[in-house]
N, C-alpha and C positions, 0 to 999 in steps of 0.2 A: 502494499500500499503505498501509496507517495503523496505527501501533505505538501501546498505551496504554501510558505510561510512570508507573513511580509510584514515588516515594521516601516511603519509611513511618517515622518515625521515632518515638522514643519519645512523644513526646506530638504531632505532627501528621505528618498528611501529605497531601504534595503530589504530585496525579494533572496528567498532560497527554496532547497528541496528538504523534506525531512521524509525518510525511510526508513521503516520497523523501525522508528522513535529516534533515531541518530539522526541528526542534522549533516548534512552533505556541505561539509567547508569550500569545497571546489565549486557549487552549484549557487555559491554566494555572488550575486550582481547589486552597484549601488547606482543610483539615479539619481539625479538635480530636478528635484520637483519642477522650477521653472523654467526645464526644457519642452513640458509637458503639458497638454489643457486640462489632464484628466487623470486619476490615477488607472481608469482603463486601458489607455495609451499606454503607461509604465507596464501592467500587465502583459497587454500584448506586445509590448516589444522583449519584455524575459521571457516570455514561452517562444518566441520565434528564436533565439538563443541558445532554446535548448533543444534536445533529440524531441522525435517525436514518443511524445508520453500521456501518460491518463491519470490526470489527478484525479483522489479519491476524496479529496475533502481539502478546505482552506482554512487557515485561520489568521487574519489580519488585525496586527496591532495597530491602532490609530491615534493621533495627538488632538484627540477631542470626544466629546459626549458621545456617547453610543444609544438611541433608542429606538426600541423595535424595528431588529437589523437596519435601521440606516443610520448613516454618521455625517457629522460637520466638523469641520476643522475648526480649532481656533486660532489658528494663526494664518490658514490657506483657504484660499476660494474656490476649495474641491468637495463636491459630497459624495457621498458612496452609497453604497444600499446592496445586501448580502444577495438580493436576486439577479440585480443586473452582473453582479461576480460568477455567478450562477450560470447565468445564459455564457458568459464570456468564457468559463472553464470547462463546460460540458458538465459539470459537478454538483449536485446537490444538497450538500454538507458543508457549507458555510458557514463562520462563524466570525464575528467583527467582536474586538476587543479594545479596553484602553491601551496605549501603548505601555503605559505604567504598570498597568496588570499583566501585561506580559514579563515586565523585570521582574515582578511578584516573583510571576511562576518559574523565573530563568534561579532562585536565589539558590537552591540546594543543588541545582547542577554546575552551577557557574564553576569554572578552572580556581585553584587560588591565586593563579597568575591574572586571572581575570578580576581579581579584587584587590585593590590598594586599601593599607590601612590606614585611617589619619590618625585618631587620636584614642585614648579609651583602652581596657584590656584587650591583650593581643588574645588571651581567653574569657568566657563568660563567668562569672560567679555567680550570676542568676540567671534564669532564663524561663521567660512566661510563654516561649509559642507565638509571640508576638516579634513583628517585624516591620518596618516601614520602609519604602522606597521612594525618596526625592527627585524627583525630577525637574533641572535648573539648566534651562537650554533657550528655545527660543522662546519657550513659556513657562509655566512651574505650575507643578501639579505633586499629588504625593496617590501612592498606592499603600493602604495597613493592610499587611498579609497577617492571616492568624490562621496556626495551625490545629486540624480539627482532631478527632481522636486516634484515627489513624495515621497523625503526623504529617498528613498532607495538606499543602497549601491550599487557602481559602483568602485567593483575593477581593478586596471591596474596591468599586470603583467610585470614586470623586472627584470633585471641581473645584481644590482647595485656594485656586491661585487667583479667582474671582472674589473671593471675602476680601472685608476691609484689611488692610495693614493693620497689627495686633498695636494696641497701644505704644506698648512697651519699646518696638520697634521705632513707631513713628515718633515719641517722644526724645529719643536717645538721636534719631537722625536730626531733629527739627534744632537741638542743642547744638550741632555739627554746622550745618548748613542752614538753617534758620527756616520759616516756614517753609514746605516743598509741594509738589502736584504728585507725587507719590501717594494713590488713595488706596488701591488694592495690592495683595501680594505679588503679584503675578506685575504691576508696574515697576515695583523696586528687581524684585527677583528675575530678573531677564534678560536674555540680550539684549534688548532695549533698556530694560531698565539699566544697565551699567553702562551703557553710553549717554542715557538721559542724567546721569549720575554724575559723570565727566561733563559735562554740558552746564550743570550748575554751580559745578566748585570752579572751573574756568570761565565761566561766564559769557558765554554762549558758541564756545569751540565744540564740536561735533567728530568724532572717531569712533569706529565701530569697535565691537568690547573686545574683536580679535586685533587689532590695532594696538588698544589700550592694552593689552597685554602682552603683545611682542616689547612695545614703549618700553613697559615697566622691565620686563627681562632684558631689555639690552640697557635699562640705565639713561636712556635718553630727554627721560619726561618727568619730571617728579610730583608733576600734577595725575600723572598716570598712577604711578604707584603708591599716590593718597588715596587718588579714586578705590583701587582694588583693597588698599588697607583697611575703609570705610565701609567699602562692599562687605569685606570678611565677617570686619566687626560684626555689620547688624545681621549677617547669616547668621551668626554665633547664638545673636540673642531670639531670630526665628526658629531656629533649631531646638533650642527650650522651649520655646511655646509647645512644638511638637512634641517633645516628649511629654509636657504633661497632658495634651492632649489625647495620643498613643499609648505611651508607655511600653514604647517598642525596645525591651531589657534583652530581645533576641537581636538587636544593632538597627543602626539604622544605615541607610545606603542609598548616596547620593551617585547619580548619573546626570549625563547630558552634556553640552558644550562648554556651557559655563561654568560649572561644576568642575570641571578638568583646568580648566583657564585660571579658576580661583584655586584651589588646591595643588595647583603645580606653580603659583608663580610666588610660592616661596613667604606666603602671608598667613599660613595656617595660624601661630602664634597670636595674631588680632580674634580672630575663628575662636580659638580656645580660650583665649583670656575673657571674651565678653560670654562664651557658653559656659564657663565656672565661675562668674561670677556669682556673689551671695545669692540667692536664689529663696523667695519666700515660699513658691512652689514645692520643691523636692532641696532634699540635703546630701542626695546620694549619684549626682549628675557623674561621676568619675566611675559610675557602673557601665554608663552606657558607651559603646561601641560607637566609632562614627566610620563607614569605608566610604570606600568611593567605585563604581564600577568601571572600570576601565576595557571590558570586552565588547568591542562593537557588535559583537553578535548574539548580546546577550538579550535583545528583543525577539528575536528567530530563533535562539534557543527555550525562551520561556515558551514561547507559541508551539514549539514542537513537544514540550510539557503538557500541554493543555490538549493538545492532537492526541496525544498517546492515551491519554485520560479518558478520551471522549468515547476512546473504540470500544 
């Protein structure tokens, strides 16, 4: 049995094939979304690159909410339906899931080389079968993961990026840069948010998150460095809020391009200091492990786990 799996983000899509529960790494292809008018064109292009194969099922992870087999994207002008994919692939077993959900399913199968430890214990002192995936890239979202009685993952779909920015983050940010226009969580914690923060700090200069990170690492822009340090500090405060909400003693797993940029920018100390500051909510923050998912195929791997569970 062959399953077509896909991880569709705000800027690019990854597709691959899973056979007998194993992801075929040689089958993985990347596509830039702005080169296509729809995801259906991406699927058609991908299938054209493969030998004549019969797809038995499809699991598609999408960066946006899914309602009754239909999905729209938070940061992309595409719409997808399971019925349309069935027609395109001649497959009547199509499942659409949130992209963070796919990462939640991947956690237990991710190779150790695909996870970078950030802070917290190397091994767990406490574990309650609860995990949290935090996606920080084009947008922001989380996926709470809870193990069932058989220790199999149950992944919940949420859209946390569109709630109001927590008061602890807003107040700390306002002390640094004055009243800001960051209203929702995603307004700040996203690629655009990082760029907008730099714009505020520099009184109008515009740089992408990627350029800001590069300038910081090359030590060519002290304002870029300050932006990343402040962003990392605010992310530490936001992570404290997430811990209080979800109590993920099994670990927090960050993912996404902005997560990688921040945690590889040598400003983790700012994150850790803000994260561990005296909290009125929780006294054992040091018991929570913070990790970064670095495996680009993690979303596809999670889609494969779900496809196997549905057989």
